[in-house]
C-alpha positions, 0 to 999 in steps of 0.5 A, a space after each residue: 405751539 403757536 408761532 407768531 410770524 413777524 410782519 415788519 423789520 421792527 416786529 422782527 427786532 421786537 421778537 428777536 433776542 428777548 426783545 433786545 434788538 428792539 431795545 437797541 433800536 429804541 436807544 438809537 431812535 431816541 438818541 441825539 441823531 433821532 428825528 423827534 416826532 410830533 406831540 400830536 401823534 396819537 398812536 399809543 405805540 408811536 412811530 418810535 419803539 421808545 414811548 418817551 422819546 423826545 417829541 416836537 411841540 405844537 408851537 414854540 414853548 416858553 417852558 421846558 419843564 414844570 415844578 408843581 408845588 402842591 399844597 394838599 388839603 386846600 390853603 386859605 387864599 383869604 389869608 395868603 394872597 387875596 386880602 378882603 377888608 370886608 371880611 374883618 368888618 363883618 366878622 362874626 356876622 352871617 354872610 349877606 344873602 347878596 353873596 349867593 349860596 355855595 355848597 360847602 363840604 361841612 354845611 357851614 354856609 350860615 356860620 359866622 364870618 371868620 376874620 383874617 388875623 394876618 398883616 398884609 403888605 404890598 411887595 415888589 414893583 408890581 405891588 402884589 398883596 402877600 400876608 405875613 405868613 409868607 415873608 420869604 415868598 414875598 421877596 419873590 413877588 415880582 416873579 409871581 403871577 397870582 391867579 385869584 380867580 381859580 374855580 374847581 368842581 370837587 367839593 371834597 378832597 378826593 374829587 378836588 385832588 383828582 381834578 387838579 391832577 387829571 382835570 376830572 373829579 372822577 378817577 381813571 384819566 391820565 394825570 397832567 404829568 402823564 399828558 406832558 410826558 406823552 406829548 413831549 417825551 423825555 430828554 434824559 433816558 436815565 431818569 424818569 420823565 415824571 417824578 412825584 415826591 411828598 414831604 411825609 409818609 402819609 397817604 396822599 388822597 387817591 394815592 398813585 391815581 394822582 400820577 397815573 397814566 389812566 387809559 394811556 400806556 403805563 409808561 407815561 405814569 409818574 414815578 414816586 420817589 420816597 421821602 427822607 434822605 434816600 429818595 430811591 431805595 435799593 439804588 446802589 448795586 448790592 455788595 458782591 454783585 458785578 455788573 455782568 451778573 446784574 445784566 445777566 439777571 436783567 436779560 433773563 427777566 426780560 426773556 420771561 417778560 417779553 415772551 409773555 408780553 408778545 402774546 398780551 400786547 394789551 397789558 401795557 403794565 408789563 411793558 412799563 415794568 420791563 421799561 422800568 427794569 431797564 430804566 432802573 439799571 441806567 439810573 444807577 449811573 446818573 440817579 445817585 448824583 442827582 439825589 446826592 446833596 453833598 456837593 451843594 454849598 452851605 449857602 445853598 443848603 441855607 437858602 432852602 432851609 435844609 439845616 432847620 428842622 422846621 423847613 428841612 423836609 420841604 427844603 430837601 424836596 425843593 432842592 431835589 426838584 431843582 436838581 432833577 430839573 437841571 437834569 431835564 426831568 420834564 414834570 416834577 410834583 412836590 406835595 406839601 402836607 401829604 395826607 391833607 395836612 392843609 385842611 384846616 377845619 379848625 385852628 387855622 392859625 395853628 395849622 397854617 402857621 406851621 405849614 407856611 413856616 415849613 414851605 415858605 423859605 424852601 419855595 422862595 429858595 427854589 425860585 431864587 436858585 432857579 433864577 440865579 442859575 438862569 433856569 427860571 426862564 424855562 422852568 414853570 413853577 406852579 403853586 396851589 392846592 385842590 381848592 381854597 377855604 371859605 370866609 365863613 368859620 367852621 368850629 369857630 376857628 377854622 374854614 371849610 372847603 371852597 372850590 368856587 374861588 381860590 388862588 394859585 400862582 405861576 412863576 417862570 417859564 415865560 410867565 410875566 410876574 408881579 401881577 394879579 390875575 382875576 378877582 373874587 368877590 369882596 369876601 373871597 367866596 366866589 370868583 367873579 372876574 376872569 374865572 380860571 377853571 382847572 381846565 383853563 389852568 391845565 390848558 395854560 400850563 400845556 400852552 407854555 410847554 408848547 402843547 395845544 390842549 385840543 391838538 394833543 390827542 390820544 385814541 382811546 376806545 376809538 375816540 380822541 381823548 384830550 387832556 382838558 376834556 375838550 375845554 379850556 382856554 389859555 390865559 394870555 394875561 400870564 404872558 402879556 401882563 
């Protein structure tokens, strides 16, 4: 029988008592008296046995957490935040050659230009242009920094969603939420640090790869909560099962798992599974309160549109997002239109009208609720999809994918609102001024959290890997105006 002799006190604890000596040590090291480690530490195991122990940022942050509102499928910027009068003037004509070429997913480059039927108004002291599809969001105009010059590489949904989550059109890299969890750790040991929720049970393009830890230990991957009124199935202890019995079962599982894990340290999924069992047990004390909306006032439920069938789905996600944020969950991603529902190759009027009605009031409710609670100051809210839509028509009534120029916005977390950043050309086809590639967007999000995109490293196969793949610049206008 092979016996592995411990080489250090920490290793001795890890091999003693089915590993519970190490679990106790990890709890002490991640407690209130722990010395936080630096976000730049690239040791996969880290100086703490707890992989998500709190870490110090690289510089002073303006945001503590992120709520990413992901409109899957590609919302149309030229119908929401980036008005183009010339588009209506040239409606029905082919796009002029002077605008250059762009490769579209469905080859609609020479199709007639499709006018926008939206009514536009300027809102707030900053005079931001927002269409009549988003009247509630328009009430929060002075909190929004609208980035009109976003650029991506993914021309189809798989590549686009992958890049918006991982900075690469190819799968296999850690998601942005995983990098944030790795870099900063968690301030709540009883809830996941990185949570993903979606508004329906359709499959999100690429599925769990969007919130994967990639080549990093699985402990940093996101935890997807279910849609509906029970986001965490099986959370409550089954009737007749005592805490003593449950702990006994958990001890036995850990004994089996630890014995195997000791001799297969390269299989981080098993370590993550062990940690997930322990987290699940701790969640039974805090998670029920986090997802229980019964203590919310009638006014708050109305603010999020939860009592309206059309807005209740995303309204519930946004309210749960706020409740998780106030419990120090680090990264929260809320998908609207799961299954690429924002993809409007035809009938953009019907498609976007319904989707905008479904998210407009909940998103505005989230911003207003965070603000009145004093949480918007250190909560960064990000809105956008994997790309925008073309000014050219498709099937006569829709728009094709457009990664060469589209809109996203940020609010809170130190961002100066009431401003538009960058420009697209007169038809909304190409970003022309202050282009913000996905790598720049991720760099800015990390920067606001106190993380340097070039300082945050993880050693993989002998080389330092970075979240934005060695590129990306922080957009200073986000905080200076």
